[in-house]
Each structure stands twice: as structure tokens, then as C-alpha cells.
HTML snippet that shows the backbone in 3Dmol.js (N, CA, C, O; Angstrom):
<script src="https://3Dmol.org/build/3Dmol-min.js"></script>
<div id="view" style="width:600px;height:400px;position:relative"></div>
<script>
const pdb = `
ATOM      1  N   MET A   1     -16.074 -78.131 -55.731  1.00  0.00           N
ATOM      2  CA  MET A   1     -15.491 -76.794 -54.141  1.00  0.00           C
ATOM      3  C   MET A   1     -17.298 -76.665 -53.933  1.00  0.00           C
ATOM      4  O   MET A   1     -17.590 -76.268 -52.805  1.00  0.00           O
ATOM      5  N   ARG A   2     -18.185 -76.868 -54.607  1.00  0.00           N
ATOM      6  CA  ARG A   2     -19.675 -77.200 -54.029  1.00  0.00           C
ATOM      7  C   ARG A   2     -19.937 -78.854 -53.558  1.00  0.00           C
ATOM      8  O   ARG A   2     -21.011 -79.103 -53.010  1.00  0.00           O
ATOM      9  N   ARG A   3     -19.218 -79.667 -53.718  1.00  0.00           N
ATOM     10  CA  ARG A   3     -19.662 -80.815 -53.795  1.00  0.00           C
ATOM     11  C   ARG A   3     -18.995 -80.910 -52.148  1.00  0.00           C
ATOM     12  O   ARG A   3     -19.573 -81.562 -51.278  1.00  0.00           O
ATOM     13  N   LEU A   4     -17.743 -80.182 -51.897  1.00  0.00           N
ATOM     14  CA  LEU A   4     -17.189 -80.487 -50.788  1.00  0.00           C
ATOM     15  C   LEU A   4     -18.023 -79.126 -49.621  1.00  0.00           C
ATOM     16  O   LEU A   4     -17.756 -78.946 -48.433  1.00  0.00           O
ATOM     17  N   MET A   5     -18.994 -78.398 -50.428  1.00  0.00           N
ATOM     18  CA  MET A   5     -19.827 -77.429 -49.103  1.00  0.00           C
ATOM     19  C   MET A   5     -20.446 -78.300 -48.930  1.00  0.00           C
ATOM     20  O   MET A   5     -20.445 -78.702 -47.766  1.00  0.00           O
ATOM     21  N   LYS A   6     -21.180 -78.961 -49.798  1.00  0.00           N
ATOM     22  CA  LYS A   6     -22.950 -79.694 -49.458  1.00  0.00           C
ATOM     23  C   LYS A   6     -22.519 -80.440 -48.540  1.00  0.00           C
ATOM     24  O   LYS A   6     -23.343 -80.444 -47.626  1.00  0.00           O
ATOM     25  N   LYS A   7     -21.199 -81.400 -48.204  1.00  0.00           N
ATOM     26  CA  LYS A   7     -21.224 -82.533 -47.206  1.00  0.00           C
ATOM     27  C   LYS A   7     -20.517 -82.052 -45.773  1.00  0.00           C
ATOM     28  O   LYS A   7     -20.199 -82.717 -44.788  1.00  0.00           O
ATOM     29  N   GLY A   8     -20.384 -80.439 -46.093  1.00  0.00           N
ATOM     30  CA  GLY A   8     -19.796 -79.995 -44.520  1.00  0.00           C
ATOM     31  C   GLY A   8     -18.582 -78.891 -44.110  1.00  0.00           C
ATOM     32  O   GLY A   8     -18.168 -78.305 -43.109  1.00  0.00           O
ATOM     33  N   PHE A   9     -18.293 -78.999 -45.538  1.00  0.00           N
ATOM     34  CA  PHE A   9     -17.003 -77.711 -45.215  1.00  0.00           C
ATOM     35  C   PHE A   9     -17.612 -76.623 -45.885  1.00  0.00           C
ATOM     36  O   PHE A   9     -18.335 -76.574 -46.880  1.00  0.00           O
ATOM     37  N   ASP A  10     -17.010 -75.474 -44.861  1.00  0.00           N
ATOM     38  CA  ASP A  10     -17.181 -74.209 -45.505  1.00  0.00           C
ATOM     39  C   ASP A  10     -15.945 -73.490 -45.928  1.00  0.00           C
ATOM     40  O   ASP A  10     -14.883 -73.691 -45.339  1.00  0.00           O
ATOM     41  N   ALA A  11     -16.053 -72.569 -47.037  1.00  0.00           N
ATOM     42  CA  ALA A  11     -15.252 -72.184 -48.147  1.00  0.00           C
ATOM     43  C   ALA A  11     -14.484 -70.470 -46.879  1.00  0.00           C
ATOM     44  O   ALA A  11     -14.524 -70.162 -45.688  1.00  0.00           O
ATOM     45  N   ARG A  12     -14.279 -70.266 -47.339  1.00  0.00           N
ATOM     46  CA  ARG A  12     -13.502 -69.059 -46.827  1.00  0.00           C
ATOM     47  C   ARG A  12     -12.533 -68.385 -47.729  1.00  0.00           C
ATOM     48  O   ARG A  12     -11.848 -69.023 -48.529  1.00  0.00           O
ATOM     49  N   MET A  13     -12.477 -67.158 -47.606  1.00  0.00           N
ATOM     50  CA  MET A  13     -11.461 -66.907 -49.010  1.00  0.00           C
ATOM     51  C   MET A  13     -10.956 -65.695 -48.664  1.00  0.00           C
ATOM     52  O   MET A  13     -11.438 -64.640 -48.250  1.00  0.00           O
ATOM     53  N   SER A  14      -9.420 -66.261 -49.043  1.00  0.00           N
ATOM     54  CA  SER A  14      -8.450 -65.311 -48.832  1.00  0.00           C
ATOM     55  C   SER A  14      -7.540 -65.474 -50.468  1.00  0.00           C
ATOM     56  O   SER A  14      -8.073 -65.632 -51.566  1.00  0.00           O
ATOM     57  N   LYS A  15      -5.870 -65.363 -50.136  1.00  0.00           N
ATOM     58  CA  LYS A  15      -5.442 -65.555 -51.878  1.00  0.00           C
ATOM     59  C   LYS A  15      -5.511 -66.740 -52.136  1.00  0.00           C
ATOM     60  O   LYS A  15      -5.010 -66.901 -53.249  1.00  0.00           O
ATOM     61  N   HIS A  16      -6.022 -68.111 -51.528  1.00  0.00           N
ATOM     62  CA  HIS A  16      -6.779 -69.289 -51.947  1.00  0.00           C
ATOM     63  C   HIS A  16      -7.961 -69.314 -51.482  1.00  0.00           C
ATOM     64  O   HIS A  16      -8.210 -68.317 -50.804  1.00  0.00           O
ATOM     65  N   ILE A  17      -9.202 -70.409 -51.614  1.00  0.00           N
ATOM     66  CA  ILE A  17      -9.866 -70.799 -50.990  1.00  0.00           C
ATOM     67  C   ILE A  17      -9.720 -71.803 -50.293  1.00  0.00           C
ATOM     68  O   ILE A  17      -9.344 -72.924 -50.636  1.00  0.00           O
ATOM     69  N   LYS A  18     -10.118 -71.288 -48.948  1.00  0.00           N
ATOM     70  CA  LYS A  18      -9.838 -72.338 -47.975  1.00  0.00           C
ATOM     71  C   LYS A  18     -11.088 -72.912 -47.705  1.00  0.00           C
ATOM     72  O   LYS A  18     -12.095 -72.266 -47.416  1.00  0.00           O
ATOM     73  N   LEU A  19     -10.989 -74.540 -47.834  1.00  0.00           N
ATOM     74  CA  LEU A  19     -12.409 -75.389 -47.147  1.00  0.00           C
ATOM     75  C   LEU A  19     -12.124 -76.095 -46.125  1.00  0.00           C
ATOM     76  O   LEU A  19     -11.376 -77.071 -46.189  1.00  0.00           O
ATOM     77  N   VAL A  20     -12.702 -75.677 -45.026  1.00  0.00           N
ATOM     78  CA  VAL A  20     -12.451 -76.143 -43.903  1.00  0.00           C
ATOM     79  C   VAL A  20     -13.955 -77.287 -43.487  1.00  0.00           C
ATOM     80  O   VAL A  20     -15.090 -77.106 -43.929  1.00  0.00           O
ATOM     81  N   PHE A  21     -13.540 -78.407 -42.562  1.00  0.00           N
ATOM     82  CA  PHE A  21     -14.682 -79.019 -42.251  1.00  0.00           C
ATOM     83  C   PHE A  21     -15.269 -78.799 -41.031  1.00  0.00           C
ATOM     84  O   PHE A  21     -14.639 -79.158 -40.036  1.00  0.00           O
ATOM     85  N   MET A  22     -16.234 -78.336 -40.913  1.00  0.00           N
ATOM     86  CA  MET A  22     -17.250 -77.553 -39.982  1.00  0.00           C
ATOM     87  C   MET A  22     -18.150 -79.274 -39.419  1.00  0.00           C
ATOM     88  O   MET A  22     -18.633 -80.179 -40.100  1.00  0.00           O
ATOM     89  N   TYR A  23     -18.033 -79.079 -37.873  1.00  0.00           N
ATOM     90  CA  TYR A  23     -18.831 -80.550 -37.466  1.00  0.00           C
ATOM     91  C   TYR A  23     -19.548 -79.769 -36.240  1.00  0.00           C
ATOM     92  O   TYR A  23     -18.780 -79.205 -35.460  1.00  0.00           O
ATOM     93  N   ASN A  24     -21.008 -79.671 -35.973  1.00  0.00           N
ATOM     94  CA  ASN A  24     -21.602 -79.322 -34.882  1.00  0.00           C
ATOM     95  C   ASN A  24     -21.477 -77.950 -34.567  1.00  0.00           C
ATOM     96  O   ASN A  24     -21.811 -77.439 -33.498  1.00  0.00           O
ATOM     97  N   GLY A  25     -20.840 -77.212 -35.821  1.00  0.00           N
ATOM     98  CA  GLY A  25     -21.024 -75.848 -35.976  1.00  0.00           C
ATOM     99  C   GLY A  25     -19.535 -75.124 -35.209  1.00  0.00           C
ATOM    100  O   GLY A  25     -19.429 -74.041 -34.633  1.00  0.00           O
ATOM    101  N   CYS A  26     -18.583 -76.099 -35.445  1.00  0.00           N
ATOM    102  CA  CYS A  26     -17.264 -75.874 -34.848  1.00  0.00           C
ATOM    103  C   CYS A  26     -16.333 -76.150 -36.332  1.00  0.00           C
ATOM    104  O   CYS A  26     -16.549 -76.931 -37.260  1.00  0.00           O
ATOM    105  N   ASP A  27     -15.392 -75.306 -36.141  1.00  0.00           N
ATOM    106  CA  ASP A  27     -14.073 -75.686 -37.145  1.00  0.00           C
ATOM    107  C   ASP A  27     -13.461 -77.129 -36.835  1.00  0.00           C
ATOM    108  O   ASP A  27     -13.843 -77.602 -35.765  1.00  0.00           O
ATOM    109  N   THR A  28     -12.631 -77.865 -37.539  1.00  0.00           N
ATOM    110  CA  THR A  28     -12.712 -78.923 -36.907  1.00  0.00           C
ATOM    111  C   THR A  28     -10.996 -79.215 -37.043  1.00  0.00           C
ATOM    112  O   THR A  28     -10.634 -80.286 -36.555  1.00  0.00           O
ATOM    113  N   GLY A  29      -9.888 -78.322 -37.684  1.00  0.00           N
ATOM    114  CA  GLY A  29      -9.155 -78.136 -37.950  1.00  0.00           C
ATOM    115  C   GLY A  29      -8.194 -78.738 -39.424  1.00  0.00           C
ATOM    116  O   GLY A  29      -7.062 -78.551 -39.870  1.00  0.00           O
ATOM    117  N   ILE A  30      -9.539 -79.626 -39.852  1.00  0.00           N
ATOM    118  CA  ILE A  30      -9.493 -80.180 -41.425  1.00  0.00           C
ATOM    119  C   ILE A  30      -9.644 -79.376 -42.331  1.00  0.00           C
ATOM    120  O   ILE A  30     -10.800 -79.041 -42.590  1.00  0.00           O
ATOM    121  N   ARG A  31      -8.877 -78.983 -42.865  1.00  0.00           N
ATOM    122  CA  ARG A  31      -8.823 -78.160 -44.283  1.00  0.00           C
ATOM    123  C   ARG A  31      -7.969 -78.617 -45.512  1.00  0.00           C
ATOM    124  O   ARG A  31      -7.178 -79.556 -45.418  1.00  0.00           O
ATOM    125  N   THR A  32      -8.113 -78.091 -46.377  1.00  0.00           N
ATOM    126  CA  THR A  32      -7.355 -77.948 -47.565  1.00  0.00           C
ATOM    127  C   THR A  32      -7.547 -76.577 -48.234  1.00  0.00           C
ATOM    128  O   THR A  32      -8.254 -75.585 -48.055  1.00  0.00           O
ATOM    129  N   TRP A  33      -6.725 -76.924 -48.969  1.00  0.00           N
ATOM    130  CA  TRP A  33      -6.718 -75.298 -49.994  1.00  0.00           C
ATOM    131  C   TRP A  33      -7.185 -75.726 -51.568  1.00  0.00           C
ATOM    132  O   TRP A  33      -6.898 -76.765 -52.163  1.00  0.00           O
ATOM    133  N   VAL A  34      -7.987 -74.599 -52.038  1.00  0.00           N
ATOM    134  CA  VAL A  34      -7.772 -74.627 -53.991  1.00  0.00           C
ATOM    135  C   VAL A  34      -7.155 -73.398 -54.300  1.00  0.00           C
ATOM    136  O   VAL A  34      -6.937 -72.724 -53.293  1.00  0.00           O
ATOM    137  N   SER A  35      -6.697 -72.732 -55.686  1.00  0.00           N
ATOM    138  CA  SER A  35      -6.833 -72.116 -56.237  1.00  0.00           C
ATOM    139  C   SER A  35      -7.830 -71.240 -56.511  1.00  0.00           C
ATOM    140  O   SER A  35      -8.830 -71.807 -56.070  1.00  0.00           O
ATOM    141  N   HIS A  36      -8.218 -70.034 -57.046  1.00  0.00           N
ATOM    142  CA  HIS A  36      -9.221 -69.346 -57.553  1.00  0.00           C
ATOM    143  C   HIS A  36      -9.213 -69.710 -58.874  1.00  0.00           C
ATOM    144  O   HIS A  36     -10.324 -69.824 -59.392  1.00  0.00           O
ATOM    145  N   GLY A  37      -8.114 -69.953 -59.648  1.00  0.00           N
ATOM    146  CA  GLY A  37      -8.084 -70.266 -60.962  1.00  0.00           C
ATOM    147  C   GLY A  37      -8.310 -71.578 -61.405  1.00  0.00           C
ATOM    148  O   GLY A  37      -8.434 -71.952 -62.571  1.00  0.00           O
ATOM    149  N   THR A  38      -8.376 -72.563 -59.889  1.00  0.00           N
ATOM    150  CA  THR A  38      -8.002 -74.122 -60.555  1.00  0.00           C
ATOM    151  C   THR A  38      -9.654 -74.591 -61.093  1.00  0.00           C
ATOM    152  O   THR A  38     -10.639 -74.739 -60.370  1.00  0.00           O
ATOM    153  N   LYS A  39      -9.571 -74.743 -62.453  1.00  0.00           N
ATOM    154  CA  LYS A  39     -10.681 -75.477 -62.826  1.00  0.00           C
ATOM    155  C   LYS A  39     -10.552 -77.042 -62.728  1.00  0.00           C
ATOM    156  O   LYS A  39     -11.342 -77.887 -62.306  1.00  0.00           O
ATOM    157  N   GLU A  40      -9.467 -77.126 -63.185  1.00  0.00           N
ATOM    158  CA  GLU A  40      -9.375 -78.915 -62.919  1.00  0.00           C
ATOM    159  C   GLU A  40      -8.554 -79.220 -61.949  1.00  0.00           C
ATOM    160  O   GLU A  40      -7.607 -78.513 -61.604  1.00  0.00           O
ATOM    161  N   ILE A  41      -8.842 -80.203 -61.493  1.00  0.00           N
ATOM    162  CA  ILE A  41      -8.062 -80.886 -60.245  1.00  0.00           C
ATOM    163  C   ILE A  41      -6.337 -81.927 -60.930  1.00  0.00           C
ATOM    164  O   ILE A  41      -6.519 -83.075 -61.337  1.00  0.00           O
ATOM    165  N   SER A  42      -5.252 -81.485 -60.944  1.00  0.00           N
ATOM    166  CA  SER A  42      -4.354 -82.498 -61.513  1.00  0.00           C
ATOM    167  C   SER A  42      -4.240 -83.660 -60.281  1.00  0.00           C
ATOM    168  O   SER A  42      -4.535 -83.403 -59.114  1.00  0.00           O
ATOM    169  N   ASP A  43      -3.819 -84.819 -60.688  1.00  0.00           N
ATOM    170  CA  ASP A  43      -3.689 -86.083 -59.758  1.00  0.00           C
ATOM    171  C   ASP A  43      -3.170 -85.473 -58.587  1.00  0.00           C
ATOM    172  O   ASP A  43      -3.699 -85.349 -57.482  1.00  0.00           O
ATOM    173  N   ARG A  44      -1.580 -84.958 -59.165  1.00  0.00           N
ATOM    174  CA  ARG A  44      -0.914 -84.759 -57.823  1.00  0.00           C
ATOM    175  C   ARG A  44      -1.180 -83.632 -57.094  1.00  0.00           C
ATOM    176  O   ARG A  44      -0.258 -83.368 -56.322  1.00  0.00           O
ATOM    177  N   LEU A  45      -2.505 -82.537 -57.039  1.00  0.00           N
ATOM    178  CA  LEU A  45      -3.532 -81.492 -56.462  1.00  0.00           C
ATOM    179  C   LEU A  45      -4.402 -82.774 -55.707  1.00  0.00           C
ATOM    180  O   LEU A  45      -4.880 -82.827 -54.574  1.00  0.00           O
ATOM    181  N   LEU A  46      -4.400 -83.725 -56.761  1.00  0.00           N
ATOM    182  CA  LEU A  46      -5.739 -84.635 -55.998  1.00  0.00           C
ATOM    183  C   LEU A  46      -5.371 -85.544 -54.742  1.00  0.00           C
ATOM    184  O   LEU A  46      -6.145 -85.736 -53.805  1.00  0.00           O
ATOM    185  N   SER A  47      -4.214 -86.025 -54.836  1.00  0.00           N
ATOM    186  CA  SER A  47      -3.456 -86.546 -53.667  1.00  0.00           C
ATOM    187  C   SER A  47      -3.390 -86.250 -52.589  1.00  0.00           C
ATOM    188  O   SER A  47      -3.734 -86.860 -51.577  1.00  0.00           O
ATOM    189  N   ARG A  48      -2.618 -84.587 -52.821  1.00  0.00           N
ATOM    190  CA  ARG A  48      -2.236 -83.682 -51.782  1.00  0.00           C
ATOM    191  C   ARG A  48      -3.281 -83.143 -51.089  1.00  0.00           C
ATOM    192  O   ARG A  48      -2.934 -83.008 -49.916  1.00  0.00           O
ATOM    193  N   MET A  49      -4.686 -82.677 -51.319  1.00  0.00           N
ATOM    194  CA  MET A  49      -5.705 -82.847 -50.771  1.00  0.00           C
ATOM    195  C   MET A  49      -6.264 -83.493 -50.595  1.00  0.00           C
ATOM    196  O   MET A  49      -7.197 -83.133 -49.877  1.00  0.00           O
ATOM    197  N   ALA A  50      -6.274 -84.954 -51.018  1.00  0.00           N
ATOM    198  CA  ALA A  50      -6.829 -86.184 -49.742  1.00  0.00           C
ATOM    199  C   ALA A  50      -5.923 -86.160 -48.360  1.00  0.00           C
ATOM    200  O   ALA A  50      -6.345 -86.320 -47.214  1.00  0.00           O
ATOM    201  N   GLU A  51      -4.746 -85.948 -48.722  1.00  0.00           N
ATOM    202  CA  GLU A  51      -3.326 -86.189 -47.478  1.00  0.00           C
ATOM    203  C   GLU A  51      -4.155 -85.042 -46.638  1.00  0.00           C
ATOM    204  O   GLU A  51      -4.799 -85.392 -45.649  1.00  0.00           O
ATOM    205  N   GLN A  52      -4.132 -83.936 -46.971  1.00  0.00           N
ATOM    206  CA  GLN A  52      -5.132 -82.737 -45.855  1.00  0.00           C
ATOM    207  C   GLN A  52      -5.686 -83.009 -45.235  1.00  0.00           C
ATOM    208  O   GLN A  52      -5.544 -82.812 -44.028  1.00  0.00           O
ATOM    209  N   LEU A  53      -6.637 -83.627 -45.798  1.00  0.00           N
ATOM    210  CA  LEU A  53      -8.335 -84.206 -45.321  1.00  0.00           C
ATOM    211  C   LEU A  53      -8.426 -85.229 -44.358  1.00  0.00           C
ATOM    212  O   LEU A  53      -9.395 -85.616 -43.705  1.00  0.00           O
ATOM    213  N   ASN A  54      -6.639 -85.796 -44.392  1.00  0.00           N
ATOM    214  CA  ASN A  54      -6.657 -87.158 -43.854  1.00  0.00           C
ATOM    215  C   ASN A  54      -7.350 -88.362 -44.964  1.00  0.00           C
ATOM    216  O   ASN A  54      -7.876 -89.444 -44.703  1.00  0.00           O
ATOM    217  N   LEU A  55      -7.247 -88.070 -45.529  1.00  0.00           N
ATOM    218  CA  LEU A  55      -8.530 -89.063 -46.519  1.00  0.00           C
ATOM    219  C   LEU A  55      -7.493 -89.828 -47.000  1.00  0.00           C
ATOM    220  O   LEU A  55      -6.427 -89.224 -46.883  1.00  0.00           O
ATOM    221  N   SER A  56      -7.333 -91.419 -47.721  1.00  0.00           N
ATOM    222  CA  SER A  56      -7.185 -92.104 -48.801  1.00  0.00           C
ATOM    223  C   SER A  56      -7.454 -91.346 -50.024  1.00  0.00           C
ATOM    224  O   SER A  56      -8.315 -90.475 -50.153  1.00  0.00           O
ATOM    225  N   ARG A  57      -6.565 -91.797 -50.979  1.00  0.00           N
ATOM    226  CA  ARG A  57      -6.809 -91.106 -52.285  1.00  0.00           C
ATOM    227  C   ARG A  57      -8.479 -91.117 -52.869  1.00  0.00           C
ATOM    228  O   ARG A  57      -9.242 -90.242 -53.280  1.00  0.00           O
ATOM    229  N   GLN A  58      -8.578 -92.681 -52.648  1.00  0.00           N
ATOM    230  CA  GLN A  58      -9.954 -93.111 -52.942  1.00  0.00           C
ATOM    231  C   GLN A  58     -10.989 -92.513 -52.449  1.00  0.00           C
ATOM    232  O   GLN A  58     -11.837 -92.025 -53.196  1.00  0.00           O
ATOM    233  N   GLN A  59     -11.097 -92.449 -50.927  1.00  0.00           N
ATOM    234  CA  GLN A  59     -12.155 -92.067 -50.233  1.00  0.00           C
ATOM    235  C   GLN A  59     -12.198 -90.416 -50.709  1.00  0.00           C
ATOM    236  O   GLN A  59     -13.372 -90.066 -50.827  1.00  0.00           O
ATOM    237  N   PHE A  60     -11.324 -89.418 -50.983  1.00  0.00           N
ATOM    238  CA  PHE A  60     -11.321 -88.672 -51.179  1.00  0.00           C
ATOM    239  C   PHE A  60     -12.362 -88.522 -52.787  1.00  0.00           C
ATOM    240  O   PHE A  60     -13.295 -87.753 -53.019  1.00  0.00           O
ATOM    241  N   LEU A  61     -11.864 -89.366 -53.487  1.00  0.00           N
ATOM    242  CA  LEU A  61     -12.763 -89.510 -55.066  1.00  0.00           C
ATOM    243  C   LEU A  61     -14.202 -89.560 -54.637  1.00  0.00           C
ATOM    244  O   LEU A  61     -15.157 -88.900 -55.047  1.00  0.00           O
ATOM    245  N   ASP A  62     -14.118 -90.780 -53.436  1.00  0.00           N
ATOM    246  CA  ASP A  62     -15.811 -91.455 -53.561  1.00  0.00           C
ATOM    247  C   ASP A  62     -16.465 -89.559 -52.683  1.00  0.00           C
ATOM    248  O   ASP A  62     -17.628 -89.160 -52.742  1.00  0.00           O
ATOM    249  N   LEU A  63     -15.589 -88.991 -52.166  1.00  0.00           N
ATOM    250  CA  LEU A  63     -16.005 -88.081 -51.308  1.00  0.00           C
ATOM    251  C   LEU A  63     -17.105 -86.554 -52.547  1.00  0.00           C
ATOM    252  O   LEU A  63     -18.147 -85.898 -52.547  1.00  0.00           O
ATOM    253  N   ILE A  64     -15.662 -86.834 -53.477  1.00  0.00           N
ATOM    254  CA  ILE A  64     -16.334 -85.403 -54.449  1.00  0.00           C
ATOM    255  C   ILE A  64     -16.835 -86.373 -55.531  1.00  0.00           C
ATOM    256  O   ILE A  64     -16.660 -85.616 -56.486  1.00  0.00           O
ATOM    257  N   ASP A  65     -17.228 -87.263 -55.968  1.00  0.00           N
ATOM    258  CA  ASP A  65     -18.130 -87.882 -56.914  1.00  0.00           C
ATOM    259  C   ASP A  65     -19.352 -88.491 -56.184  1.00  0.00           C
ATOM    260  O   ASP A  65     -19.987 -89.331 -56.821  1.00  0.00           O
ATOM    261  N   CYS A  66     -19.655 -88.265 -55.269  1.00  0.00           N
ATOM    262  CA  CYS A  66     -20.691 -88.348 -54.184  1.00  0.00           C
ATOM    263  C   CYS A  66     -20.732 -89.816 -53.827  1.00  0.00           C
ATOM    264  O   CYS A  66     -21.951 -89.830 -53.657  1.00  0.00           O
ATOM    265  N   ARG A  67     -20.433 -90.858 -53.619  1.00  0.00           N
ATOM    266  CA  ARG A  67     -20.719 -92.148 -53.112  1.00  0.00           C
ATOM    267  C   ARG A  67     -20.031 -91.675 -51.544  1.00  0.00           C
ATOM    268  O   ARG A  67     -20.250 -92.547 -50.703  1.00  0.00           O
ATOM    269  N   LEU A  68     -19.563 -90.957 -51.218  1.00  0.00           N
ATOM    270  CA  LEU A  68     -19.165 -90.351 -49.815  1.00  0.00           C
ATOM    271  C   LEU A  68     -20.321 -89.819 -49.343  1.00  0.00           C
ATOM    272  O   LEU A  68     -20.747 -89.208 -50.322  1.00  0.00           O
ATOM    273  N   ASP A  69     -21.079 -89.670 -48.477  1.00  0.00           N
ATOM    274  CA  ASP A  69     -21.923 -88.414 -47.939  1.00  0.00           C
ATOM    275  C   ASP A  69     -21.219 -87.922 -46.570  1.00  0.00           C
ATOM    276  O   ASP A  69     -20.369 -88.568 -45.957  1.00  0.00           O
ATOM    277  N   GLU A  70     -21.840 -86.394 -46.129  1.00  0.00           N
ATOM    278  CA  GLU A  70     -21.254 -86.171 -44.760  1.00  0.00           C
ATOM    279  C   GLU A  70     -21.493 -86.944 -43.865  1.00  0.00           C
ATOM    280  O   GLU A  70     -20.593 -86.865 -43.028  1.00  0.00           O
ATOM    281  N   ALA A  71     -22.381 -87.793 -43.543  1.00  0.00           N
ATOM    282  CA  ALA A  71     -22.182 -88.767 -42.414  1.00  0.00           C
ATOM    283  C   ALA A  71     -21.517 -89.954 -42.479  1.00  0.00           C
ATOM    284  O   ALA A  71     -21.359 -90.646 -41.473  1.00  0.00           O
ATOM    285  N   GLY A  72     -21.042 -90.315 -43.736  1.00  0.00           N
ATOM    286  CA  GLY A  72     -20.002 -91.457 -43.642  1.00  0.00           C
ATOM    287  C   GLY A  72     -19.121 -90.786 -43.651  1.00  0.00           C
ATOM    288  O   GLY A  72     -18.291 -91.480 -43.063  1.00  0.00           O
ATOM    289  N   LEU A  73     -18.316 -89.265 -44.067  1.00  0.00           N
ATOM    290  CA  LEU A  73     -17.568 -88.347 -43.345  1.00  0.00           C
ATOM    291  C   LEU A  73     -16.852 -88.643 -42.106  1.00  0.00           C
ATOM    292  O   LEU A  73     -15.813 -89.126 -41.658  1.00  0.00           O
ATOM    293  N   VAL A  74     -18.051 -88.052 -41.767  1.00  0.00           N
ATOM    294  CA  VAL A  74     -18.291 -87.964 -40.307  1.00  0.00           C
ATOM    295  C   VAL A  74     -17.180 -89.085 -39.656  1.00  0.00           C
ATOM    296  O   VAL A  74     -16.137 -88.907 -39.026  1.00  0.00           O
ATOM    297  N   ALA A  75     -18.013 -90.544 -40.176  1.00  0.00           N
ATOM    298  CA  ALA A  75     -17.924 -91.693 -39.356  1.00  0.00           C
ATOM    299  C   ALA A  75     -16.544 -92.382 -39.971  1.00  0.00           C
ATOM    300  O   ALA A  75     -16.131 -93.449 -39.518  1.00  0.00           O
ATOM    301  N   VAL A  76     -15.803 -91.605 -41.150  1.00  0.00           N
ATOM    302  CA  VAL A  76     -14.554 -92.005 -41.042  1.00  0.00           C
ATOM    303  C   VAL A  76     -14.204 -91.431 -40.441  1.00  0.00           C
ATOM    304  O   VAL A  76     -13.538 -92.208 -39.757  1.00  0.00           O
ATOM    305  N   TYR A  77     -14.036 -90.288 -39.942  1.00  0.00           N
ATOM    306  CA  TYR A  77     -13.245 -89.124 -39.150  1.00  0.00           C
ATOM    307  C   TYR A  77     -13.387 -89.499 -37.640  1.00  0.00           C
ATOM    308  O   TYR A  77     -12.464 -89.195 -36.884  1.00  0.00           O
ATOM    309  N   LYS A  78     -14.711 -90.271 -37.062  1.00  0.00           N
ATOM    310  CA  LYS A  78     -14.655 -90.353 -35.787  1.00  0.00           C
ATOM    311  C   LYS A  78     -13.738 -91.920 -35.995  1.00  0.00           C
ATOM    312  O   LYS A  78     -13.015 -91.943 -34.999  1.00  0.00           O
ATOM    313  N   GLU A  79     -13.595 -92.565 -36.412  1.00  0.00           N
ATOM    314  CA  GLU A  79     -12.970 -93.637 -36.707  1.00  0.00           C
ATOM    315  C   GLU A  79     -11.705 -93.431 -36.610  1.00  0.00           C
ATOM    316  O   GLU A  79     -11.087 -94.318 -36.021  1.00  0.00           O
ATOM    317  N   MET A  80     -10.986 -92.360 -37.078  1.00  0.00           N
ATOM    318  CA  MET A  80      -9.788 -92.203 -37.104  1.00  0.00           C
ATOM    319  C   MET A  80      -9.435 -90.675 -35.519  1.00  0.00           C
ATOM    320  O   MET A  80      -8.574 -89.864 -35.178  1.00  0.00           O
ATOM    321  N   HIS A  81     -10.584 -91.093 -35.170  1.00  0.00           N
ATOM    322  CA  HIS A  81     -10.426 -89.610 -33.988  1.00  0.00           C
ATOM    323  C   HIS A  81     -10.060 -88.657 -34.362  1.00  0.00           C
ATOM    324  O   HIS A  81      -9.048 -88.001 -34.117  1.00  0.00           O
ATOM    325  N   LEU A  82     -10.845 -88.523 -34.967  1.00  0.00           N
ATOM    326  CA  LEU A  82     -10.149 -86.990 -35.333  1.00  0.00           C
ATOM    327  C   LEU A  82     -11.606 -85.692 -34.819  1.00  0.00           C
ATOM    328  O   LEU A  82     -11.650 -84.495 -34.536  1.00  0.00           O
ATOM    329  N   LEU A  83     -12.659 -86.907 -34.943  1.00  0.00           N
ATOM    330  CA  LEU A  83     -13.878 -86.155 -34.339  1.00  0.00           C
ATOM    331  C   LEU A  83     -13.967 -86.810 -32.571  1.00  0.00           C
ATOM    332  O   LEU A  83     -14.843 -86.406 -31.807  1.00  0.00           O
TER     333      LEU A  83
END
`;
const viewer = $3Dmol.createViewer("view");
viewer.addModel(pdb, "pdb");
viewer.setStyle({}, {cartoon: {color: "spectrum"}});
viewer.zoomTo();
viewer.render();
</script>
């Protein structure tokens, strides 16, 4: 979760932790959720989170493994016309 927050995501606490991608200080509507008790993310959940963020599974893995930085993520979203 901290790795995503360093790349433009804002954490909002509720029943689950909602991670919202912010761009130029605005909520983009791109979001995913993580349970408070989740320590390890299963393959199924990993794929679901990638889908919620409009990323391929590999792009999401690159994002959380720091091979895709915030500027790269913005470029991906601009190419998809999401920003």
C-alpha cells in the first residue's frame, strides 16, 4: 500500500482501505480497495486490483515492484485516455 501511495495514490479509510489515484490534486476515479487485515495479496486479488486500476497484471506488478514510477503510470493512463 505504501508503494502505491508514493506513486500518486491517496489512502482513504473506511470498512476497507480505498486507494484513489490522484492527478494534479484531483480524484481521477481510478481506485482499488484493500482489506485492513490483508498482509499478503493472493494471485486472484492481485489480478482484481490490476483490473480495477485499468492495468494489466504485469503493469500492476511493475507498479508495486517499483519498475513503473508515477510518471510512467501517468503516461499509461494518458495513452488510455483516462487522464
